[in-house]
C-alpha positions as CSV (number, residue, x, y, z in Angstrom):
1,M,-152.0,163.8,50.6
2,A,-149.6,164.7,53.2
3,E,-146.1,162.5,53.0
4,Q,-145.4,160.5,55.8
5,S,-142.1,160.7,57.2
6,T,-140.2,157.1,57.4
7,Q,-137.4,158.7,59.6
8,A,-136.9,157.1,62.9
9,T,-136.5,159.4,66.1
10,A,-134.9,158.9,69.7
11,A,-138.8,158.8,70.9
12,A,-139.5,155.7,68.7
13,A,-137.3,153.7,71.8
14,G,-140.0,154.9,74.2
15,R,-139.0,157.0,77.5
16,I,-138.1,156.5,81.2
17,A,-138.1,159.0,83.9
18,I,-134.5,159.3,85.8
19,G,-134.9,159.6,89.2
20,G,-138.6,159.5,88.7
21,D,-138.9,163.4,87.7
22,L,-136.3,163.5,84.3
23,P,-138.3,162.2,81.4
24,V,-135.8,161.2,78.7
25,N,-135.8,159.0,75.3
26,R,-134.3,155.8,75.9
27,M,-132.0,157.0,73.2
28,G,-129.7,159.1,74.3
29,F,-126.3,160.7,72.8
30,G,-122.7,160.0,74.3
31,A,-120.6,162.7,73.6
32,M,-117.2,160.8,74.5
33,R,-116.2,161.0,70.8
34,L,-116.7,164.9,70.2
35,T,-113.0,164.9,71.2
36,G,-109.7,164.0,69.8
37,Q,-108.0,161.1,69.1
38,G,-107.9,158.8,72.3
39,V,-110.6,161.2,73.8
40,W,-108.2,163.6,73.8
41,G,-107.8,167.5,72.8
42,E,-110.0,168.8,70.5
43,H,-111.7,166.8,67.6
44,P,-110.2,167.9,64.6
45,D,-113.5,168.9,62.6
46,R,-115.0,171.0,65.4
47,A,-117.8,172.4,62.7
48,E,-119.3,168.7,62.2
49,C,-119.2,168.0,66.0
50,Q,-121.7,170.8,66.4
51,R,-123.7,169.7,63.4
52,V,-123.9,166.2,65.4
53,L,-125.0,167.7,68.3
54,R,-127.6,170.2,66.6
55,R,-128.8,167.0,64.7
56,A,-129.2,164.9,67.7
57,L,-131.7,167.3,69.0
58,E,-133.5,167.5,65.7
59,L,-134.0,163.8,66.2
60,G,-135.1,163.7,69.5
61,I,-132.4,163.4,71.6
62,N,-133.1,164.9,75.2
63,L,-130.1,163.0,76.9
64,I,-126.8,163.9,76.4
65,D,-124.1,161.8,78.4
66,T,-120.5,163.4,79.1
67,A,-117.8,164.3,81.5
68,D,-115.2,166.3,82.3
69,S,-112.5,164.0,81.6
70,Y,-113.1,163.8,77.8
71,G,-110.8,166.0,76.2
72,P,-110.6,166.9,78.9
73,E,-113.3,169.5,79.2
74,V,-113.6,169.9,75.5
75,S,-117.1,167.8,75.6
76,E,-118.7,169.5,78.0
77,R,-117.6,173.5,76.6
78,L,-118.7,172.0,73.2
79,I,-122.5,171.1,74.8
80,A,-122.3,174.3,75.9
81,E,-120.6,176.8,72.8
82,T,-123.2,174.7,70.5
83,L,-126.5,174.3,72.5
84,Y,-126.9,176.8,75.3
85,P,-129.4,178.0,75.9
86,Y,-130.6,174.3,76.2
87,P,-134.2,173.4,74.9
88,D,-136.4,172.9,78.4
89,D,-136.5,169.2,77.8
90,L,-133.0,168.5,77.3
91,V,-130.6,166.7,80.4
92,I,-127.4,166.8,80.6
93,A,-125.9,164.1,82.4
94,T,-122.0,164.5,83.4
95,K,-119.3,162.9,85.4
96,G,-116.4,163.3,87.7
97,G,-113.8,161.3,89.5
98,L,-111.3,160.8,86.6
99,V,-108.3,162.8,85.8
100,R,-106.4,162.8,82.5
101,P,-102.7,163.6,83.1
102,G,-102.1,162.3,79.9
103,P,-103.2,161.0,76.4
104,G,-104.4,157.0,77.5
105,Q,-104.3,157.7,81.4
106,W,-107.4,157.5,83.2
107,V,-106.3,158.2,86.7
108,P,-109.7,157.9,89.2
109,N,-109.7,160.4,91.8
110,G,-112.6,160.3,94.5
111,R,-111.2,162.8,96.9
112,P,-114.1,164.6,98.0
113,D,-112.0,168.3,97.2
114,H,-111.9,166.6,94.0
115,L,-115.3,165.5,93.4
116,R,-116.3,169.2,94.4
117,Q,-113.9,171.0,92.1
118,A,-114.9,168.3,89.4
119,C,-118.4,169.1,89.8
120,E,-117.9,173.2,90.1
121,G,-115.8,173.0,86.7
122,S,-118.7,171.1,84.9
123,L,-121.2,173.9,86.0
124,K,-119.1,176.3,84.7
125,R,-118.2,174.6,81.5
126,L,-122.1,173.8,81.0
127,R,-123.2,176.9,81.8
128,V,-125.7,175.6,84.7
129,D,-126.9,176.2,88.0
130,E,-127.4,172.8,88.5
131,I,-126.0,169.6,86.8
132,D,-129.4,167.1,86.2
133,V,-127.4,163.7,86.5
134,Y,-123.9,164.1,88.2
135,Q,-122.2,160.2,87.9
136,F,-119.4,158.9,90.0
137,H,-117.1,157.9,87.0
138,R,-115.3,155.3,88.8
139,P,-114.4,154.7,92.3
140,D,-111.0,155.5,93.8
141,P,-109.5,152.4,95.4
142,K,-107.2,155.0,97.5
143,V,-110.5,156.6,99.3
144,P,-113.2,155.2,101.3
145,F,-116.4,154.5,98.5
146,E,-118.3,156.0,101.5
147,E,-116.3,159.8,101.7
148,S,-116.7,160.1,97.9
149,I,-120.3,159.5,97.5
150,G,-120.5,161.8,100.9
151,A,-119.2,164.6,98.5
152,L,-121.9,164.0,96.2
153,V,-124.7,164.1,98.8
154,Q,-123.4,167.2,99.7
155,L,-123.4,168.6,96.3
156,K,-127.0,167.4,96.2
157,D,-127.8,168.7,99.3
158,E,-126.2,172.2,97.9
159,G,-128.6,172.4,94.9
160,K,-125.5,171.7,92.4
161,I,-126.7,168.3,91.8
162,R,-130.3,166.9,91.1
163,H,-129.6,163.3,91.0
164,I,-126.5,161.3,91.6
165,G,-125.3,158.5,89.4
166,L,-122.7,155.6,89.5
């Protein structure tokens, strides 16, 4: 008689479709802590971070949430270095709109030119032509919200973003 596994997987939480066309398990993986202390710099145990990412996929995680500000840039690079080429069903959601001038500093930047630069940087670091879900990390009180969102819509129209998240 075959042994049954009692190990739960991410699929046990059920599924949703982001934007109606990106099916993911309800349980995803947040990659913020794949960085150093205070979400700044490299994590001291890079190999362990890579093991965690691989194990997440083994357990059925097919949604990874990250941001260019995690590290900064550390989390996105580590995801690509560890998992690229990506499984067909993996959805990567990343964020832009915050800059990190130093540890503990999170400064909103919703200028359209910054959001374009941030998105294009994420595309390169993640090694993709289109970001599945690009999220506006935080509104910038110095920039009209419509201008920030307009920049994301333009990037979507250019095929660089599949879905915009807020």
